[in-house]
N, C-alpha and C positions, 0 to 999 in steps of 0.2 A: 981050656976053661980060663976065664978071665976073673981075677979077684978084684973086688971093689971094697974100699974102706969107707965107712960112713961114720960121721960124728953127730951125736945128738946134742942139741942145744936147747935150753929152756929160755923162752923169751915171752914176756908178757907185753902185749901191744897196748898202747895207750887208748883211752876211750875215744879220742879224736880220730885216730887211725881206724879203729873198728867201725866208727860211724861212717867214715869215708868209704870203707870197703863195703858196708851194707848199702850205702847210697848207690855205689857203682853197680852192685848186684841188682838192685831194683831198676836202675836204668837199663841194664841188659835185658831184664825181663820185660820191660815196657817195649823195647825194640823188637824182641822176639814176638810179642803179642801183635804188634803192628805188622811185622813181616808175615805172620801166619794169616791175619785177617785180610790183608791186601794181596796175598800171594806174591811176596817179594823175596827174591833170593840174591839180588845183586847189591853190592856195597853202595854204589852211587845212588840207586833208587831208594834204598833203605835210608841212606843219609838224608836225602832230600825230604822224605816223608816223616822221619822220626826226629830229626834235629829240632824242629819247633816244639815238640812235645816234651823234650827233656828239660831238666831243671836248669835255670839260668844262674844259680849260685855256685855251680861247679865249673871249673876251668874247661875251656873248649876242647883241649886234647883229651880230657877224661871222657867227654861226650863222644868224641870220635872213636876213642878206644872201646867204649861200650857198644857203639854201632858195629865196629869191626868184630868184636867178640860175638855179638848177636848174629852177624852174618855167618860166622863159622858154625854156630849152633844150628842155624836154619839149613845150611847146606848138609850137615850131617843128618839132620832130621829128614830131609828130602830123600837122601840115599837110603836111610833106614826104612822109610815109608814105601819105597819101591820094592824092597825085599819082604817086608811084613806090613800089610795094610792096617794092622791093628796096633801100630806103634803109638805110644802115648805122646801127648803134646809136650814139647820140651820147655824147661825153665831152669834158670841158674839156681842151684841150691847152696853151693859153698861160697864163702866170701872170696872175692877175687879183685884183682886190679891189673888191667892190661893197659899198656901205653904204646 
């Protein structure tokens, strides 16, 4: 048995950071929607189709991170759909930030 020690910290994020996290989540959901509508699962194809639709006031690497996160969500959705055809459409619920 392996013991793990965890420490809990209280941290209040600033409103600017929360706004950025929410914007990133919305960009991921836009990319997931585009990927499902156009039946895209590869990163390169999704990047070429979704990049013009994303917000221009966000840095470029955040846009590419949102596309990468959406690609992972789409691949997991396709695997789940093969096992269970009644799988619900995916979307990002929690605030996140991938780079």
